[in-house]
SEDREN-794115 format. One line per field, with one value per residue: residue in one letter; x, z, y of N, C-alpha, C, O in turn; residue number from 0. Coordinates in Angstrom, 1 decimal, padded with zeros to 4 digits. Layout:
residues N
code = A / ... $
n.east = X / ... $
n.up = Z / ... $
n.north = Y / ... $
ca.east = X / ... $
ca.up = Z / ... $
ca.north = Y / ... $
c.east = X / ... $
c.up = Z / ... $
c.north = Y / ... $
o.east = X / ... $
o.up = Z / ... $
o.north = Y / ... $
pos = NUM / ... $
end
This chain:
residues 134
code = M / G / Y / T / K / R / D / R / K / R / A / E / D / I / R / Q / T / T / K / V / E / D / V / I / L / K / T / K / T / L / K / W / R / W / V / G / H / M / L / R / D / T / G / D / K / W / T / R / D / V / S / L / W / T / P / R / F / H / T / R / R / K / R / G / R / Q / R / K / R / W / S / D / E / I / R / R / V / A / G / P / L / W / Q / R / A / A / L / S / R / E / K / W / K / E / L / E / E / A / F / V / S / Q / R / H / A / D / Y / V / S / M / Y / S / F / C / N / I / V / D / Q / H / K / L / Q / E / T / L / L / T / I / S / A / I / K / V $
n.east = 000.8 / 001.9 / 001.3 / 001.9 / 002.0 / 001.9 / 000.3 / -002.2 / -004.4 / -007.6 / -008.4 / -010.6 / -010.8 / -008.5 / -009.0 / -011.1 / -009.9 / -008.1 / -009.7 / -009.9 / -011.4 / -012.9 / -011.6 / -012.8 / -015.5 / -015.8 / -015.2 / -017.3 / -019.5 / -018.9 / -019.1 / -021.8 / -023.0 / -022.1 / -023.2 / -025.9 / -025.9 / -025.0 / -027.2 / -029.3 / -028.6 / -029.5 / -028.4 / -027.0 / -024.7 / -021.6 / -020.8 / -023.0 / -024.3 / -022.4 / -022.3 / -024.8 / -025.1 / -025.7 / -024.6 / -025.7 / -026.1 / -026.5 / -023.8 / -021.1 / -018.7 / -015.2 / -012.5 / -010.8 / -012.0 / -014.0 / -016.9 / -019.0 / -020.5 / -020.1 / -022.6 / -024.1 / -023.8 / -025.1 / -027.6 / -028.4 / -028.9 / -030.7 / -032.6 / -034.3 / -035.2 / -033.4 / -032.5 / -034.6 / -035.1 / -033.0 / -033.6 / -035.2 / -034.1 / -034.4 / -035.2 / -033.0 / -031.0 / -031.8 / -031.3 / -028.6 / -027.4 / -028.0 / -026.5 / -023.8 / -023.5 / -023.6 / -021.2 / -020.3 / -022.2 / -021.7 / -019.2 / -019.6 / -021.3 / -019.6 / -017.6 / -018.9 / -019.6 / -017.1 / -016.4 / -018.2 / -017.4 / -014.9 / -015.5 / -016.8 / -014.7 / -013.1 / -014.7 / -014.7 / -012.0 / -011.7 / -013.4 / -012.0 / -009.6 / -010.6 / -011.6 / -009.2 / -008.0 / -009.6 $
n.up = 000.0 / 000.8 / 002.2 / 004.3 / 007.5 / 006.9 / 004.6 / 005.5 / 005.4 / 006.1 / 008.5 / 008.0 / 005.2 / 004.5 / 005.6 / 003.9 / 001.4 / 002.0 / 002.9 / 005.6 / 008.7 / 011.1 / 014.3 / 016.7 / 016.1 / 015.4 / 017.8 / 019.4 / 018.1 / 018.4 / 021.2 / 021.7 / 020.4 / 021.9 / 024.4 / 023.8 / 023.0 / 025.5 / 027.2 / 026.0 / 026.4 / 027.9 / 030.0 / 033.3 / 034.0 / 035.1 / 033.9 / 033.1 / 035.6 / 036.9 / 035.2 / 035.4 / 038.0 / 040.6 / 043.1 / 046.5 / 048.1 / 047.3 / 046.7 / 046.3 / 043.8 / 044.2 / 044.4 / 041.3 / 040.0 / 037.2 / 036.4 / 035.0 / 034.3 / 032.2 / 031.4 / 031.5 / 029.2 / 027.3 / 028.4 / 027.9 / 025.2 / 024.7 / 026.6 / 029.9 / 030.1 / 028.9 / 029.1 / 028.6 / 026.0 / 024.7 / 024.4 / 022.2 / 019.0 / 016.6 / 017.5 / 019.0 / 017.1 / 015.6 / 017.4 / 017.6 / 015.5 / 016.2 / 018.6 / 017.7 / 016.0 / 017.8 / 018.7 / 016.8 / 017.1 / 019.7 / 019.5 / 017.7 / 019.3 / 021.4 / 020.1 / 019.2 / 021.7 / 022.7 / 020.9 / 021.5 / 024.1 / 023.6 / 022.0 / 023.9 / 025.7 / 024.0 / 023.6 / 026.2 / 026.5 / 024.5 / 025.5 / 027.8 / 026.8 / 025.3 / 027.5 / 028.8 / 026.9 / 026.9 $
n.north = -001.2 / 001.3 / 003.7 / 006.5 / 008.2 / 010.9 / 011.0 / 011.1 / 009.3 / 007.9 / 005.4 / 003.8 / 003.9 / 002.6 / 000.1 / -000.7 / -001.0 / -003.1 / -005.1 / -005.8 / -006.5 / -004.3 / -004.3 / -003.7 / -003.7 / -006.4 / -007.7 / -006.7 / -007.9 / -010.6 / -010.7 / -010.1 / -012.3 / -014.4 / -013.9 / -014.3 / -017.0 / -018.1 / -017.5 / -018.9 / -021.5 / -024.5 / -026.0 / -026.2 / -024.1 / -022.7 / -020.3 / -018.9 / -018.5 / -016.9 / -014.7 / -013.6 / -013.0 / -010.8 / -008.4 / -008.6 / -006.3 / -002.9 / -001.5 / 000.9 / 000.7 / -000.1 / 002.2 / 002.8 / 000.7 / -000.2 / 001.6 / 000.7 / -002.4 / -005.4 / -006.2 / -003.9 / -002.5 / -004.2 / -004.2 / -001.5 / -001.5 / -003.6 / -003.4 / -003.6 / -006.2 / -007.9 / -010.5 / -012.1 / -011.4 / -012.5 / -015.1 / -015.4 / -016.0 / -014.5 / -012.0 / -011.3 / -011.3 / -009.1 / -007.1 / -007.2 / -005.8 / -003.2 / -003.0 / -003.4 / -001.2 / 000.8 / 001.7 / 003.5 / 005.5 / 006.3 / 007.4 / 009.5 / 011.1 / 011.6 / 013.0 / 015.3 / 016.4 / 017.0 / 019.0 / 020.9 / 021.5 / 022.5 / 024.7 / 026.2 / 026.7 / 028.2 / 030.5 / 031.5 / 032.1 / 034.1 / 036.0 / 036.7 / 037.7 / 039.9 / 041.4 / 042.0 / 043.7 / 046.0 $
ca.east = 000.0 / 002.8 / 000.8 / 002.5 / 001.1 / 001.7 / -000.7 / -003.5 / -005.5 / -008.4 / -008.3 / -011.7 / -010.5 / -007.4 / -009.7 / -011.9 / -009.0 / -007.4 / -010.7 / -009.7 / -012.5 / -012.6 / -011.4 / -013.8 / -016.8 / -015.8 / -015.3 / -018.7 / -020.3 / -018.7 / -019.6 / -023.2 / -023.4 / -021.7 / -024.2 / -027.2 / -025.6 / -025.0 / -028.5 / -030.2 / -028.2 / -030.4 / -027.6 / -026.6 / -023.3 / -021.1 / -020.6 / -024.3 / -024.5 / -021.5 / -022.6 / -026.1 / -025.0 / -025.6 / -024.4 / -026.9 / -026.2 / -026.1 / -022.6 / -020.3 / -017.5 / -014.1 / -011.7 / -010.0 / -012.8 / -014.9 / -018.2 / -020.0 / -020.3 / -020.3 / -024.0 / -024.8 / -023.8 / -026.1 / -028.9 / -028.7 / -029.4 / -031.8 / -033.6 / -034.1 / -035.6 / -032.5 / -032.3 / -035.7 / -035.0 / -032.0 / -034.2 / -035.7 / -033.0 / -034.7 / -035.2 / -031.6 / -030.2 / -032.1 / -030.7 / -027.1 / -027.0 / -028.0 / -025.4 / -022.6 / -023.4 / -023.6 / -019.9 / -020.2 / -023.0 / -021.0 / -018.0 / -020.1 / -021.8 / -018.4 / -016.9 / -019.7 / -019.5 / -015.8 / -016.4 / -019.0 / -016.6 / -013.8 / -016.1 / -017.1 / -013.4 / -012.6 / -015.5 / -014.2 / -010.7 / -011.9 / -014.0 / -011.0 / -008.7 / -011.3 / -011.7 / -007.9 / -007.7 / -010.4 $
ca.up = 000.0 / 000.8 / 002.9 / 005.6 / 008.3 / 006.2 / 003.6 / 006.2 / 005.0 / 007.2 / 008.8 / 007.3 / 003.8 / 004.4 / 005.8 / 002.7 / 000.3 / 002.4 / 003.3 / 007.0 / 009.5 / 012.3 / 015.4 / 017.7 / 015.6 / 015.4 / 019.2 / 019.9 / 017.5 / 019.1 / 022.6 / 021.6 / 020.0 / 023.0 / 025.4 / 023.3 / 023.1 / 026.9 / 027.8 / 025.4 / 026.8 / 029.0 / 031.0 / 034.5 / 033.9 / 036.0 / 033.1 / 033.2 / 037.0 / 037.2 / 034.4 / 035.8 / 039.4 / 041.1 / 044.5 / 047.4 / 048.5 / 046.3 / 047.2 / 045.3 / 043.4 / 044.8 / 043.6 / 040.3 / 039.3 / 036.2 / 037.0 / 034.3 / 034.1 / 030.8 / 031.1 / 031.4 / 027.8 / 026.7 / 028.9 / 027.3 / 023.9 / 024.7 / 027.6 / 031.2 / 030.0 / 027.9 / 029.3 / 027.9 / 024.6 / 024.1 / 024.2 / 020.8 / 018.1 / 015.7 / 018.2 / 019.4 / 015.9 / 015.2 / 018.4 / 017.4 / 014.6 / 017.0 / 019.5 / 017.1 / 015.4 / 018.9 / 018.8 / 016.0 / 017.6 / 020.9 / 019.0 / 017.2 / 020.4 / 022.2 / 019.3 / 019.2 / 023.0 / 022.8 / 020.1 / 022.3 / 025.2 / 023.0 / 021.6 / 025.2 / 026.2 / 023.1 / 023.9 / 027.5 / 026.2 / 023.7 / 026.4 / 028.7 / 026.0 / 025.0 / 028.7 / 029.1 / 026.0 / 027.2 $
ca.north = 000.0 / 002.4 / 004.9 / 007.0 / 009.1 / 012.2 / 010.9 / 011.4 / 008.4 / 007.4 / 004.0 / 003.2 / 003.8 / 001.5 / -001.2 / -001.1 / -001.5 / -004.3 / -006.0 / -006.1 / -006.0 / -003.4 / -005.2 / -003.3 / -004.2 / -007.8 / -008.1 / -006.5 / -008.9 / -011.9 / -010.6 / -010.2 / -013.6 / -015.3 / -013.7 / -015.0 / -018.4 / -018.5 / -017.4 / -019.9 / -022.8 / -025.0 / -026.6 / -025.4 / -023.8 / -021.6 / -019.1 / -018.3 / -018.1 / -015.8 / -013.6 / -013.1 / -012.7 / -009.4 / -008.4 / -008.4 / -004.9 / -001.9 / -000.8 / 001.5 / -000.1 / 000.5 / 003.1 / 002.1 / -000.3 / 000.3 / 001.9 / -000.1 / -003.8 / -005.7 / -006.4 / -002.6 / -002.2 / -005.0 / -003.7 / -000.2 / -001.7 / -004.6 / -003.0 / -004.3 / -007.6 / -008.4 / -012.0 / -012.8 / -011.1 / -013.4 / -016.5 / -015.4 / -015.8 / -013.5 / -010.7 / -011.1 / -011.0 / -007.7 / -006.2 / -007.3 / -004.8 / -001.9 / -003.1 / -003.2 / 000.1 / 001.7 / 002.3 / 004.7 / 006.6 / 006.8 / 008.2 / 010.8 / 012.0 / 012.1 / 014.0 / 016.6 / 016.9 / 017.6 / 020.2 / 021.9 / 022.0 / 023.3 / 026.0 / 027.0 / 027.2 / 029.3 / 031.7 / 032.1 / 032.7 / 035.3 / 037.0 / 037.1 / 038.5 / 041.2 / 042.1 / 042.6 / 044.8 / 047.2 $
c.east = 000.9 / 002.3 / 001.7 / 001.6 / 000.9 / 000.6 / -002.1 / -004.6 / -006.3 / -008.3 / -009.4 / -011.4 / -009.4 / -008.1 / -010.5 / -011.0 / -008.4 / -008.4 / -010.5 / -010.9 / -012.0 / -012.6 / -012.5 / -015.2 / -016.9 / -015.9 / -016.7 / -019.6 / -020.2 / -019.2 / -021.1 / -023.7 / -023.2 / -022.8 / -025.5 / -027.0 / -025.7 / -026.4 / -029.5 / -029.8 / -029.0 / -029.6 / -027.3 / -025.1 / -022.8 / -021.0 / -021.9 / -024.6 / -023.6 / -021.9 / -023.9 / -026.1 / -024.9 / -025.4 / -025.7 / -027.2 / -025.8 / -024.9 / -021.9 / -019.1 / -016.3 / -013.3 / -010.8 / -010.8 / -013.6 / -016.3 / -019.3 / -019.6 / -020.6 / -021.7 / -024.7 / -024.8 / -024.9 / -027.5 / -029.3 / -029.3 / -030.7 / -032.9 / -033.4 / -034.5 / -034.7 / -032.3 / -033.4 / -035.6 / -034.0 / -032.5 / -034.8 / -034.5 / -033.2 / -034.6 / -033.7 / -030.7 / -030.5 / -031.4 / -029.2 / -026.6 / -027.0 / -026.8 / -024.1 / -022.4 / -023.4 / -022.3 / -019.8 / -021.0 / -022.4 / -019.9 / -018.5 / -020.6 / -020.6 / -017.7 / -017.6 / -019.6 / -018.2 / -015.7 / -017.1 / -018.1 / -015.5 / -014.3 / -016.3 / -015.8 / -012.9 / -013.4 / -015.0 / -012.9 / -010.8 / -012.5 / -012.9 / -010.0 / -009.3 / -011.4 / -010.3 / -007.6 / -008.4 / -009.9 $
c.up = 000.0 / 001.4 / 004.1 / 006.3 / 007.7 / 005.1 / 004.1 / 005.6 / 006.2 / 007.3 / 008.1 / 005.9 / 003.6 / 004.6 / 004.6 / 001.6 / 000.7 / 002.8 / 004.7 / 007.8 / 010.7 / 013.5 / 016.5 / 017.3 / 015.7 / 016.9 / 019.8 / 019.3 / 018.2 / 020.6 / 022.6 / 021.3 / 021.2 / 024.1 / 025.0 / 023.4 / 024.6 / 027.5 / 027.2 / 025.8 / 028.0 / 030.2 / 032.2 / 034.5 / 034.7 / 035.2 / 033.2 / 034.6 / 037.3 / 036.5 / 034.9 / 037.3 / 039.7 / 042.6 / 045.3 / 047.7 / 047.4 / 046.9 / 046.0 / 045.0 / 043.9 / 043.8 / 042.6 / 039.5 / 038.2 / 036.8 / 036.3 / 034.3 / 032.6 / 030.4 / 031.0 / 029.9 / 027.0 / 027.1 / 028.3 / 025.9 / 023.9 / 025.7 / 028.9 / 031.1 / 028.9 / 028.0 / 028.6 / 026.4 / 023.9 / 023.8 / 022.7 / 019.9 / 017.2 / 016.3 / 018.5 / 018.2 / 015.4 / 016.1 / 018.2 / 016.6 / 015.3 / 018.0 / 018.9 / 016.5 / 016.5 / 019.1 / 018.0 / 016.5 / 018.9 / 020.5 / 018.5 / 018.3 / 021.2 / 021.4 / 019.3 / 020.6 / 023.2 / 022.0 / 020.9 / 023.4 / 024.7 / 022.6 / 022.8 / 025.7 / 025.3 / 023.4 / 025.2 / 027.3 / 025.5 / 024.6 / 027.3 / 028.0 / 025.7 / 026.3 / 029.1 / 028.2 / 026.3 / 028.4 $
c.north = 001.2 / 003.7 / 005.2 / 007.8 / 010.4 / 012.2 / 011.1 / 010.6 / 007.9 / 005.9 / 003.2 / 003.0 / 002.7 / 000.2 / -001.7 / -001.6 / -002.9 / -005.4 / -006.6 / -005.6 / -005.2 / -004.3 / -004.9 / -003.8 / -005.7 / -008.3 / -007.8 / -007.5 / -010.2 / -011.9 / -010.8 / -011.6 / -014.6 / -015.1 / -014.4 / -016.5 / -018.9 / -018.5 / -018.5 / -021.3 / -023.3 / -025.6 / -025.7 / -025.3 / -022.6 / -020.3 / -018.3 / -017.7 / -016.9 / -014.5 / -012.9 / -012.7 / -011.2 / -009.4 / -008.1 / -007.0 / -004.0 / -001.1 / -000.2 / 000.6 / 000.7 / 001.3 / 002.3 / 001.1 / 000.5 / 000.6 / 001.0 / -001.6 / -004.2 / -005.8 / -005.0 / -002.2 / -002.9 / -004.5 / -002.4 / -000.4 / -002.5 / -004.3 / -003.9 / -005.8 / -008.3 / -009.9 / -012.7 / -012.6 / -012.1 / -014.8 / -016.6 / -015.1 / -014.7 / -012.1 / -010.3 / -010.7 / -009.5 / -006.7 / -006.2 / -006.1 / -003.4 / -001.9 / -002.8 / -001.8 / 001.2 / 002.4 / 003.6 / 005.9 / 007.2 / 007.7 / 009.5 / 011.7 / 012.5 / 013.2 / 015.4 / 017.2 / 017.6 / 018.9 / 021.3 / 022.4 / 022.9 / 024.7 / 026.9 / 027.6 / 028.4 / 030.6 / 032.3 / 032.8 / 034.0 / 036.4 / 037.6 / 038.0 / 039.9 / 042.0 / 042.8 / 043.7 / 046.0 / 047.8 $
o.east = 000.6 / 002.9 / 002.1 / 000.5 / -000.2 / 000.1 / -003.0 / -005.7 / -005.7 / -008.1 / -009.2 / -011.8 / -009.6 / -007.7 / -010.6 / -011.4 / -008.2 / -008.0 / -010.8 / -011.3 / -010.9 / -013.6 / -013.1 / -015.9 / -017.9 / -016.7 / -017.2 / -020.6 / -021.2 / -019.7 / -021.6 / -024.6 / -024.0 / -023.2 / -026.2 / -028.0 / -026.3 / -026.7 / -030.4 / -030.6 / -029.2 / -030.2 / -027.3 / -024.4 / -023.6 / -021.1 / -021.9 / -025.0 / -024.1 / -021.8 / -024.0 / -027.1 / -024.2 / -025.9 / -026.6 / -028.3 / -024.8 / -025.2 / -022.0 / -018.6 / -016.3 / -013.5 / -010.2 / -010.3 / -014.0 / -016.7 / -020.3 / -018.4 / -021.2 / -022.1 / -025.8 / -025.8 / -025.5 / -028.4 / -030.5 / -030.1 / -031.7 / -033.9 / -032.6 / -034.0 / -035.1 / -032.0 / -033.2 / -035.9 / -034.1 / -031.9 / -034.9 / -034.0 / -032.3 / -034.0 / -033.3 / -029.8 / -029.6 / -030.9 / -028.5 / -025.6 / -026.1 / -026.3 / -023.3 / -021.3 / -023.2 / -022.2 / -019.2 / -020.6 / -022.4 / -019.7 / -017.9 / -020.3 / -020.6 / -017.3 / -017.0 / -019.6 / -018.1 / -015.1 / -016.7 / -018.1 / -015.2 / -013.6 / -016.1 / -015.7 / -012.3 / -012.8 / -014.9 / -012.7 / -010.2 / -012.1 / -012.9 / -009.6 / -008.7 / -011.4 / -010.3 / -006.9 / -007.9 / -010.5 $
o.up = -000.8 / 001.1 / 004.8 / 005.8 / 007.8 / 004.8 / 003.4 / 005.4 / 007.2 / 006.3 / 007.6 / 005.3 / 002.6 / 003.9 / 004.3 / 001.0 / -000.2 / 003.0 / 005.0 / 007.6 / 011.1 / 013.7 / 017.1 / 018.2 / 016.1 / 017.2 / 020.6 / 020.0 / 018.5 / 021.0 / 023.4 / 022.0 / 021.4 / 024.7 / 025.9 / 023.9 / 024.9 / 028.3 / 027.9 / 025.7 / 029.0 / 031.2 / 032.0 / 034.9 / 034.9 / 035.8 / 033.3 / 034.8 / 038.0 / 037.0 / 034.8 / 037.8 / 039.0 / 043.3 / 044.8 / 047.7 / 046.7 / 047.6 / 044.9 / 045.8 / 044.0 / 042.6 / 042.9 / 038.5 / 038.4 / 037.6 / 036.9 / 034.2 / 031.9 / 029.3 / 030.4 / 029.5 / 026.1 / 026.3 / 028.0 / 025.5 / 023.3 / 025.7 / 029.0 / 031.9 / 028.1 / 026.9 / 028.0 / 025.6 / 022.7 / 023.0 / 022.2 / 019.9 / 016.9 / 015.7 / 018.4 / 018.3 / 015.0 / 015.7 / 018.6 / 016.9 / 015.1 / 018.2 / 019.4 / 016.6 / 016.3 / 019.5 / 018.5 / 016.5 / 019.1 / 021.1 / 018.8 / 018.3 / 021.7 / 022.0 / 019.5 / 020.7 / 023.8 / 022.5 / 020.8 / 023.7 / 025.3 / 022.8 / 022.8 / 026.1 / 025.8 / 023.4 / 025.2 / 027.8 / 025.8 / 024.5 / 027.6 / 028.6 / 025.8 / 026.2 / 029.6 / 028.6 / 026.1 / 028.9 $
o.north = 002.2 / 004.8 / 004.3 / 008.2 / 011.0 / 013.2 / 011.4 / 011.1 / 007.6 / 005.2 / 002.1 / 001.9 / 001.9 / -000.8 / -002.8 / -002.6 / -003.7 / -006.5 / -007.7 / -004.5 / -005.3 / -005.1 / -005.8 / -004.4 / -006.2 / -009.2 / -008.6 / -007.9 / -010.9 / -012.9 / -011.5 / -012.1 / -015.5 / -016.1 / -015.1 / -017.2 / -019.9 / -019.4 / -018.9 / -022.2 / -022.5 / -025.8 / -024.4 / -026.2 / -021.7 / -019.2 / -017.0 / -016.6 / -015.9 / -013.4 / -011.6 / -012.1 / -010.5 / -010.2 / -007.5 / -006.5 / -004.3 / -000.1 / -000.6 / -000.1 / 001.9 / 001.3 / 001.3 / 000.6 / 001.6 / -000.3 / 000.7 / -001.9 / -003.4 / -005.6 / -004.9 / -001.6 / -002.3 / -004.4 / -002.1 / 000.4 / -002.2 / -004.9 / -004.7 / -006.5 / -009.1 / -010.6 / -013.8 / -013.4 / -012.4 / -015.5 / -017.7 / -014.0 / -013.9 / -011.2 / -009.2 / -009.9 / -008.8 / -005.7 / -005.2 / -005.5 / -002.6 / -000.8 / -002.0 / -001.2 / 002.4 / 003.5 / 004.6 / 007.0 / 008.4 / 008.8 / 010.5 / 012.9 / 013.6 / 014.2 / 016.4 / 018.4 / 018.7 / 019.9 / 022.5 / 023.6 / 023.9 / 025.7 / 028.1 / 028.7 / 029.3 / 031.6 / 033.6 / 033.8 / 035.0 / 037.6 / 038.8 / 039.0 / 040.9 / 043.2 / 043.8 / 044.7 / 047.1 / 048.8 $
pos = 0 / 1 / 2 / 3 / 4 / 5 / 6 / 7 / 8 / 9 / 10 / 11 / 12 / 13 / 14 / 15 / 16 / 17 / 18 / 19 / 20 / 21 / 22 / 23 / 24 / 25 / 26 / 27 / 28 / 29 / 30 / 31 / 32 / 33 / 34 / 35 / 36 / 37 / 38 / 39 / 40 / 41 / 42 / 43 / 44 / 45 / 46 / 47 / 48 / 49 / 50 / 51 / 52 / 53 / 54 / 55 / 56 / 57 / 58 / 59 / 60 / 61 / 62 / 63 / 64 / 65 / 66 / 67 / 68 / 69 / 70 / 71 / 72 / 73 / 74 / 75 / 76 / 77 / 78 / 79 / 80 / 81 / 82 / 83 / 84 / 85 / 86 / 87 / 88 / 89 / 90 / 91 / 92 / 93 / 94 / 95 / 96 / 97 / 98 / 99 / 100 / 101 / 102 / 103 / 104 / 105 / 106 / 107 / 108 / 109 / 110 / 111 / 112 / 113 / 114 / 115 / 116 / 117 / 118 / 119 / 120 / 121 / 122 / 123 / 124 / 125 / 126 / 127 / 128 / 129 / 130 / 131 / 132 / 133 $
end
């Protein structure tokens, strides 16, 4: 391919020409499918028990721990009854596309939020500079 950083080619364009899948999209797809498979399994397995376990007391997570659990991400797309939705393969397959495309929506919202914050800082700086000049 021969591209360098100076060529300023987007990663999406390079992936299209090389036919390489986006790693994040692939991992999200595999995660979604594994959860559906795990919940549809009728056997009594420890993976299901551990995944669905919730602490008895609502306590805060310790410092340094992630605030979100892996199931929070799934619950956000499939709703509070996500365990029941996984029992229907058709319904779960429909929700998979929304879950995988969620990354792009999160990125766009984060990007627009950063732009809003930057614009706010810029306005504050300009106001400060104009106040100093007067």
